[in-house]
Steps between C-alpha positions, in 0.01 A plus 500: 500500500632174351304561178645851466856372543431213260356744245802728526735203455309378193501849348871539577579165339295590192676835476843336522405238243383768257825697527727417212839356579618623161764767504401825332724676252550785748604251771741338254662837427536582870626151590777513237602865532802408716598187304840561332392308186230760436522853372212714629413853387192713570477801272243776453339529157658846468836331432383442142529876434197507273432874548719599205359238263237589239219263598157438358213571742455124556870452571493796737202346684690168521808667650289695751336180624838366619623530858813287531690191392625217723775302334634168630757296312679177577839495330593138434860382526677165532475509880125561531346285223302283744362804685412658165278202415330515842439876480383490138247230591378706798436803277327293234275349769410845638416619149262205452272663759155544345498870592758571229361550149735415216544780250767349276780245477853600408737275306823663385864418449560617858253257657135437569259704703153619566314824567213477749292746695295537816181701512204559277537501123446876480664589832829312542695568818801278435671356192748218543768435240694180554774352287763234548799356323666169585845658486446856633230470769163669528351845540169596651364852456193630681358810336278669756247760397149623537223398262736396222341366184636195307518711184710748699771241552570487128480879484743520790750272325477719191549813711810354667640415158449866398693620805877501533483300823788252511457344845657780704431475871446126494859418601594132490157386388521724193818319396336164569196584288717622211720200475 
């Protein structure tokens, strides 16, 4: 009986040790959804109104692979600069997770960022777009889909540019992302 109990304890300790103490991106979203410094919006892919747009077959396939977008933004101001640094570092640490594959880096006049994905190269389930600016804050967008393809992401961006979508339905986060 002692050996059985000892074996269970050893297995339990090994199981606990193997569990990661790292926060997942999903946990980060949930944890900060009530924080007043964050703007959080979950929107269905249908908000893009791509039905009326003349799309190539590849662009159409890219749009159909989308399910929804989770948007999280931290709007920096003079009163939350210290918290901004803490939160930005948390997100950067989460994105260093080896499960995320970097697709491209972004460096623009608005700030720096990165596009990463989770899943297999030919069957992506989640694309993460992260960008930050020292004066404005940061935005984190999770694009959730089914069997998305990296080439589809570029096709999707082109399709959105073809549409007349101007950020309707995004509320406060749409204004944040624009300016």
